[in-house]
VOGU-3710 file (C-alpha; in Angstrom, 3 decimals, decimal comma):
1> xxxxxxxxxx> -0,590/-34,252/-14,038  -0,372/-30,561/-14,896  -1,145/-29,263/-18,392  1,275/-27,099/-20,388  -0,820/-24,044/-19,490  -0,766/-24,862/-15,761  3,005/-25,464/-15,828  3,493/-22,079/-17,497  1,523/-20,362/-14,742  3,391/-22,360/-12,068
11> xxxxxxxxxx> 6,711/-21,169/-13,504  5,546/-17,553/-13,490  4,406/-17,871/-9,857  7,785/-19,308/-8,872  9,877/-16,778/-10,840  8,020/-13,831/-9,321  7,597/-15,340/-5,826  3,914/-14,442/-5,951  2,592/-16,410/-2,996  5,717/-16,590/-0,826
21> xxxxxxxxxx> 4,848/-18,167/2,503  1,154/-17,209/2,408  -0,948/-19,613/4,473  -4,208/-18,546/2,800  -4,870/-17,207/-0,696  -8,079/-15,456/-1,717  -9,074/-16,100/-5,344  -11,125/-13,288/-6,918  -13,590/-15,069/-9,222  -16,138/-13,210/-11,362
31> xxxxxxxxxx> -17,173/-16,249/-13,389  -15,687/-14,951/-16,659  -13,155/-16,888/-18,730  -10,061/-15,380/-17,086  -11,117/-15,854/-13,465  -12,505/-19,347/-14,185  -9,110/-20,293/-15,641  -7,433/-18,792/-12,575  -9,692/-20,773/-10,244  -9,088/-24,143/-11,897
41> xxxxxxxxxx> -5,371/-23,563/-12,535  -4,620/-22,633/-8,925  -6,707/-25,588/-7,692  -4,713/-27,889/-10,003  -1,447/-26,522/-8,617  -2,773/-27,107/-5,105  -3,766/-30,691/-5,953  -0,334/-31,427/-7,427  1,450/-30,013/-4,381  2,928/-26,995/-6,195
51> xxxxxxxxxx> 1,044/-24,729/-3,781  0,457/-25,455/-0,099  -1,713/-22,465/0,836  -5,369/-22,859/1,755  -7,615/-21,510/-1,016  -10,699/-19,357/-0,492  -12,956/-17,857/-3,206  -14,423/-14,366/-3,344  -17,128/-13,132/-5,715  -18,054/-9,465/-6,072
61> xxxxxxxxxx> -21,518/-8,766/-7,503  -21,534/-5,215/-8,897  -25,315/-5,401/-9,470  -24,943/-3,680/-12,842  -26,428/-6,349/-15,100  -29,651/-7,410/-13,405  -30,443/-11,117/-13,707  -27,163/-11,755/-15,551  -25,222/-10,647/-12,480  -27,346/-12,988/-10,347
71> xxxxxxxxxx> -26,528/-15,871/-12,709  -22,804/-15,013/-12,509  -22,983/-15,263/-8,739  -24,867/-18,578/-8,878  -22,258/-19,921/-11,308  -19,343/-19,053/-9,001  -21,172/-20,515/-5,986  -21,641/-23,779/-7,902  -17,997/-23,875/-9,070  -16,669/-23,255/-5,562
81> xxxxxxxxxx> -18,910/-25,998/-4,186  -17,763/-28,422/-6,921  -14,130/-27,728/-5,996  -14,944/-27,926/-2,265  -13,755/-24,364/-1,621  -15,063/-21,822/0,859  -16,694/-18,832/-0,807  -17,359/-15,285/0,377  -19,610/-12,984/-1,674  -20,247/-9,255/-1,593
91> xxxxxxxxxx> -22,907/-7,150/-3,348  -22,110/-3,554/-4,274  -24,200/-0,518/-5,170  -21,819/0,726/-7,857  -24,282/3,085/-9,529  -25,201/4,769/-6,250  -21,555/5,135/-5,241  -20,612/6,534/-8,668  -23,465/9,047/-8,556  -22,700/10,158/-5,003
101> xxxxxxxxxx> -18,966/10,587/-5,626  -19,232/11,862/-9,231  -17,215/8,960/-10,634  -17,500/6,931/-13,812  -19,043/3,471/-13,470  -15,644/1,928/-14,330  -13,794/3,904/-11,654  -16,473/3,358/-9,008  -16,595/-0,386/-9,697  -12,811/-0,704/-9,510
111> xxxxxxxxxx> -12,564/1,258/-6,259  -15,363/-0,667/-4,532  -14,091/-3,999/-5,846  -10,595/-3,464/-4,424  -11,991/-2,271/-1,074  -14,313/-5,288/-0,896  -11,563/-7,770/-1,722  -9,344/-6,219/0,957  -12,188/-6,461/3,500  -12,856/-10,100/2,586
121> xxxxxxxxxx> -9,136/-10,890/2,772  -8,910/-9,395/6,262  -12,006/-11,271/7,415  -10,583/-14,543/6,091  -7,037/-13,902/7,419  -5,646/-13,934/3,874  -2,625/-11,784/3,143  -2,652/-12,650/-0,552  -5,389/-11,947/-3,143  -5,047/-13,518/-6,600
131> xxxxxxxxxx> -6,749/-11,729/-9,509  -7,096/-12,908/-13,120  -5,325/-10,112/-15,021  -3,554/-11,506/-18,098  -1,341/-10,318/-20,971  -4,143/-8,713/-22,971  -5,245/-6,737/-19,895  -1,656/-5,609/-19,490  -1,423/-4,501/-23,123  -4,661/-2,527/-22,785
141> xxxxxxxxxx> -3,353/-0,870/-19,605  -0,105/0,191/-21,311  -2,027/1,745/-24,222  -4,475/3,449/-21,871  -1,593/5,032/-19,960  0,167/6,078/-23,165  -3,011/7,869/-24,246  -3,264/9,609/-20,879  0,449/10,397/-20,633  2,853/8,330/-18,562
151> xxxxxxxxxx> 6,483/7,599/-17,699  8,484/4,399/-17,487  6,693/3,355/-14,296  3,326/3,586/-16,029  4,719/1,694/-19,021  5,346/-1,234/-16,671  1,589/-1,824/-16,880  0,029/-4,238/-14,399  2,580/-5,458/-11,883  2,767/-9,130/-10,876
161> xxxxxxxxxx> 2,572/-8,061/-7,202  1,037/-4,964/-5,659  1,054/-4,361/-1,902  -1,803/-2,722/-0,040  -2,353/-1,760/3,594  -2,236/-4,341/6,400  0,417/-6,353/4,513  -2,130/-7,637/1,996  -0,826/-8,062/-1,540  -2,613/-8,557/-4,859
171> xxxxxxxxxx> -0,916/-11,053/-7,184  -1,567/-11,737/-10,881  -0,605/-15,350/-11,745  -2,016/-15,167/-15,305  0,111/-12,232/-16,507  2,210/-14,760/-18,426  -0,645/-15,920/-20,701  -2,790/-14,328/-23,427  -6,569/-14,395/-23,650  -6,532/-16,889/-26,554
181> xxxxxxxxxx> -4,382/-19,275/-24,467  -6,927/-19,021/-21,639  -9,860/-19,868/-23,946  -7,915/-22,814/-25,383  -7,167/-24,082/-21,841  -10,819/-23,879/-20,791  -11,983/-25,695/-23,916  -9,411/-28,465/-23,521  -10,592/-29,039/-19,953  -14,269/-28,802/-20,957
191> xxxxxxxxxx> -14,830/-25,959/-18,505  -17,738/-23,540/-18,758  -17,560/-19,820/-18,049  -19,855/-16,804/-18,016  -19,992/-14,124/-20,713  -20,361/-10,454/-19,785  -21,862/-8,738/-22,824  -20,997/-5,283/-21,452  -17,373/-6,147/-22,220  -18,257/-5,551/-25,884
201> xxxxxxxxxx> -19,701/-2,040/-25,359  -17,108/0,322/-26,817  -18,508/3,271/-24,887  -16,111/2,113/-22,145  -12,541/3,246/-22,868  -10,921/-0,104/-22,117  -13,386/-1,925/-24,377  -12,641/0,542/-27,178  -8,928/-0,173/-26,781  -9,611/-3,929/-26,698
211> xxxxxxxxxx> -11,994/-4,223/-29,650  -10,995/-1,316/-31,910  -7,528/0,056/-31,184  -5,529/-3,153/-30,548  -6,973/-4,942/-33,630  -6,083/-1,874/-35,737  -2,516/-1,913/-34,363  -2,282/-5,659/-34,887  -3,052/-5,232/-38,590  0,103/-3,126/-38,849
221> xxxxxxxxxx> 2,321/-5,653/-37,020  3,788/-8,919/-38,212  4,169/-10,197/-34,626  1,661/-10,252/-31,752  1,070/-6,680/-30,561  0,037/-8,071/-27,183  3,383/-9,860/-26,831  5,303/-6,747/-27,926  3,476/-4,585/-25,373  4,057/-7,232/-22,708
231> xxxxxxxxxx> 7,806/-7,152/-23,439  7,752/-3,352/-23,241  6,030/-3,545/-19,848  8,596/-6,041/-18,558  11,492/-3,837/-19,712  9,933/-0,796/-18,033  9,390/-2,834/-14,863  13,061/-3,899/-14,772  14,176/-0,298/-15,319  11,893/0,927/-12,547
241> xxxxxxxxxx> 13,335/-1,642/-10,120  16,825/-0,349/-10,972  15,721/3,239/-10,306  14,098/2,203/-7,024  17,340/0,652/-5,824  19,034/4,044/-6,338  16,190/5,849/-4,564  16,365/3,441/-1,618  19,970/4,494/-1,020  19,272/8,236/-0,783
251> xxxxxxxxxx> 15,708/8,253/0,577  16,504/7,903/4,327  18,869/10,904/4,270  16,956/13,001/1,761  13,346/12,696/2,960  12,453/14,458/6,228  8,890/13,515/7,184  6,696/15,428/9,600  3,014/15,385/10,528  2,203/18,091/7,973
261> xxxxxxxxxx> 4,175/16,668/5,085  7,668/15,975/3,808  10,738/18,074/3,012  13,727/17,395/0,773  16,973/19,355/0,603  17,308/20,669/-2,955  21,130/20,619/-2,786  20,958/16,846/-2,243  18,081/16,411/-4,685  19,499/18,254/-7,698
271> xxxxxxxxxx> 22,540/16,030/-8,491  20,356/12,930/-8,892  19,575/11,653/-12,435  16,180/12,755/-13,881  14,608/9,304/-13,527  15,626/9,133/-9,862  14,201/12,618/-9,280  10,850/11,563/-10,721  10,705/8,518/-8,467  11,693/10,608/-5,428
281> xxxxxxxxxx> 8,811/12,983/-6,161  6,371/10,103/-6,757  7,437/8,326/-3,576  7,162/11,534/-1,559  3,574/12,094/-2,665  2,671/8,426/-2,200  4,108/8,465/1,334  1,682/11,278/2,200  -1,287/9,322/0,890  -1,636/10,938/-2,537
291> xxxxxxxxxx> -3,227/8,600/-5,071  -1,381/8,159/-8,348  -4,281/7,753/-10,769  -4,873/11,522/-11,030  -1,195/12,458/-11,288  0,049/12,971/-14,837  3,443/13,454/-16,453  2,590/17,141/-16,695  2,296/17,367/-12,886  5,688/15,684/-12,436
301> xxxxxxxxxx> 7,231/17,911/-15,115  6,018/21,059/-13,351  7,399/19,843/-10,005  10,835/19,206/-11,546  10,750/22,678/-13,127  10,004/24,073/-9,678  13,147/22,405/-8,269  15,283/23,902/-11,037  13,927/27,410/-10,445  14,438/27,133/-6,665
311> xxxxxxxxxx> 12,432/30,293/-5,950  11,035/30,492/-2,412  7,295/30,844/-2,164  6,451/29,103/-5,432  3,946/26,249/-5,176  2,019/23,796/-7,345  -1,449/22,555/-6,456  -2,071/18,888/-7,264  -5,216/16,719/-7,445  -6,975/15,901/-4,157
321> xxxxxxxxxx> -5,624/19,009/-2,420  -1,928/18,085/-2,181  0,591/20,905/-2,608  4,278/20,980/-3,586  6,293/24,133/-2,941  9,822/25,510/-2,807  11,017/27,378/0,268  14,541/28,310/1,416  16,324/25,510/-0,413  13,714/22,888/0,482
331> xxxxxxxxxx> 11,191/21,078/-1,687  8,074/20,796/0,463  5,244/18,286/-0,024  2,113/19,123/1,974  -1,074/17,210/2,651  -4,506/18,761/2,094  -5,160/21,530/4,605  -8,071/19,772/6,276  -5,875/16,755/7,096  -3,051/18,653/8,780
341> xxxxxxxxxx> -4,553/19,301/12,191  -4,276/15,872/13,762  -5,283/16,449/17,371  -8,019/19,098/17,512  -8,356/21,206/20,654  -5,167/19,695/22,103  -2,605/21,755/24,022  0,916/21,912/22,670  2,284/19,972/25,661  1,099/18,701/29,030
351> xxxxxxxxxx> 3,219/17,858/32,067  2,721/14,307/33,316  1,727/13,386/36,833  4,351/10,866/38,012  2,997/8,725/39,496  -0,545/9,470/38,403  -2,886/9,865/35,441  -2,789/12,621/32,820  -5,139/13,454/29,949  -3,777/14,628/26,583
361> xxxxxxxxxx> -6,354/15,008/23,842  -7,821/11,566/23,248  -5,184/9,877/25,400  -4,931/8,801/28,994  -1,323/8,442/30,183  -0,824/6,440/33,369  2,542/6,584/35,168  3,466/3,999/37,800  6,696/3,478/39,786  7,782/0,170/41,325
371> xxxxxxxxxx> 10,866/-1,830/42,287  12,673/-3,763/39,556  12,084/-7,516/39,643  13,690/-9,990/37,210  10,677/-12,297/37,193  8,304/-9,419/36,515  10,588/-8,123/33,760  10,554/-11,452/31,906  6,761/-11,555/32,076  6,541/-7,960/30,845
381> xxxxxxxxxx> 8,789/-8,659/27,838  6,687/-11,694/26,925  3,361/-9,830/27,127  4,422/-6,313/26,072  2,397/-4,354/23,511  2,790/-0,915/21,902  0,633/0,832/24,537  2,932/0,208/27,481  6,630/0,777/28,167  9,062/0,245/31,081
391> xxxxxxxxxx> 11,877/2,760/31,646  14,777/3,014/34,092  13,514/5,679/36,529  17,035/6,815/37,515  17,786/7,700/33,862  14,702/9,891/33,533  15,155/13,613/34,294  11,840/15,167/35,458  9,599/16,901/34,709  8,034/14,677/32,024
401> xxxxxxxxxx> 5,798/16,057/29,289  3,659/14,590/26,523  3,333/16,535/23,272  2,988/16,305/19,494  5,941/16,030/17,146  7,830/19,170/16,199  10,185/19,960/13,334  13,758/19,097/14,248  12,859/16,540/16,949  15,704/14,105/17,571
411> xxxxxxxxxx> 16,025/11,019/19,751  18,144/7,894/20,245  16,007/4,911/19,171  16,380/1,719/21,201  18,806/-0,654/19,514  20,498/1,942/17,305  23,971/3,410/17,708  23,126/7,073/18,126  20,712/9,949/17,864  18,474/10,343/14,807
421> xxxxxxxxxx> 16,040/12,899/13,498  12,565/11,563/14,269  11,389/12,134/10,687  14,317/10,267/9,177  13,980/7,441/11,685  10,295/6,998/10,757  11,160/7,011/7,060  13,971/4,465/7,450  11,724/2,286/9,623  8,967/2,497/6,941
431> xxxxxxxxxx> 6,343/3,530/9,479  2,956/3,834/7,658  1,357/7,256/7,359  -1,783/6,127/9,180  0,349/5,292/12,216  2,362/8,517/11,977  -0,880/10,480/12,304  -1,264/9,491/15,962  2,365/9,659/17,134  3,059/11,222/20,531
441> xxxxxxxxxx> 6,296/12,383/22,106  7,023/11,634/25,766  10,061/13,628/26,902  11,895/14,514/30,088  13,740/17,792/30,659  16,649/16,706/28,430  15,496/14,253/25,820  12,725/12,281/24,144  12,245/9,057/26,068  9,387/7,460/24,101
451> xxxxxxxxxx> 8,152/7,942/20,550  4,750/6,372/21,097  3,764/3,810/19,871  6,925/3,105/17,835  10,075/2,989/19,965  11,476/3,995/23,355  14,857/5,654/23,797  18,095/3,734/24,202  19,011/6,238/26,928  16,355/5,046/29,381
461> xxxxxxxxxx> 16,359/1,306/28,735  16,315/-1,145/31,637  19,571/-2,946/32,422  20,589/-5,517/35,045  21,526/-2,739/37,490  18,132/-1,015/37,227  16,537/-0,563/40,654  13,311/1,324/39,974  11,020/1,117/36,973  8,815/3,827/35,545
471> xxxxxxxxxx> 5,867/2,251/33,730  4,074/4,439/31,182  0,822/3,281/29,640  -1,080/5,186/26,953  -4,679/4,148/26,274  -7,870/5,354/24,599  -5,888/6,933/21,769  -7,560/7,505/18,437  -6,432/9,817/15,629  -8,549/12,763/14,595
481> x> -9,029/12,815/10,792
//
């Protein structure tokens, strides 16, 4: 039978659809009170049939606390064994990484921890990672962002779900409970946990907020400051979702993505409400791979001022080498210069040998012609991958060329009703930036016939009357970073 605490967490998981249809869930367990509560709560929900996913544990040893870190790892190993759970561990050289990359210990540890959990999740075929963030963590995050400068999105604090690459998401099932509730739960169940004494060192900003600032604020409040900040975060989260729904409506038409960056028409941009403009700017930068941790409200304010001035040639340099500029009625977002040249030493276009083999940069394109056969076609459709495509030869107008994307490229994607700008098609289809980096265009004398490896053209698709098939296969492709 579930406890009141476990039922509260179960309700939060259900309301926020945290696990969805995940077949495997990776539990991030440090051995501290929060993660120990997470471990035993999720196991209880599994035992009672509330969750059906297979559970796997992960422990990250930051190697910052000598023998204490070793004892933390031993503790988690013992707990996982007692609960009959698989466990994967990882040891990190946080100090070395921080020194090499000129980062704080906190930042280096966070970055390496997330990367390690994503690697472990991939290795274990888990598309869901559960971490033990709770209400107090959320309150501390909101205050930290207020001190740094933030907008409504930052005020939303720690989100219940955050998606990463490869369709892996981080979920926070304990965001509905406070730290004192967690300690009470552990004591009632007679569960042990590990103490990290560095959590009391106020030289770390978060610890200062936790042990000095929040208690000082609490003395001025009649209610729980943690609960009040949690309610603020929830309100900001709801408002952000409302803004995002407005952005979703205009984004496909407004954002024109290319290999070098992204452009937005200022005439379409200007009438939008200020909050929508901010989210459009944030989403534009995020779509190019710009991290958000170094972006401040001041950066966003300067970008919005740039749109109001609408003076060609003006630009703003942002952290990590990203640039935003205004040019001929367009707001232009550009990646760092060193990332723009995607295929070094590659010709602008190369004519294909049909039939035959043609080299283009890192790619080998093989063209083959053969008679259409219904049995072969069924087998092809069943085994098809993104590296190979079949086209109706009679609909192709030679000569064929392979090239990189160009501004203004348009084509008729298979399955759609008409021609689209390539950039807008990629945006609407939510094609990841990493995949966009290696896109190739295969075109005949009149049109684009294949946007590799995303979609072929509707204009050259095979139909029942097709007599000859042109098979194109692109292999050995790898992007140049």
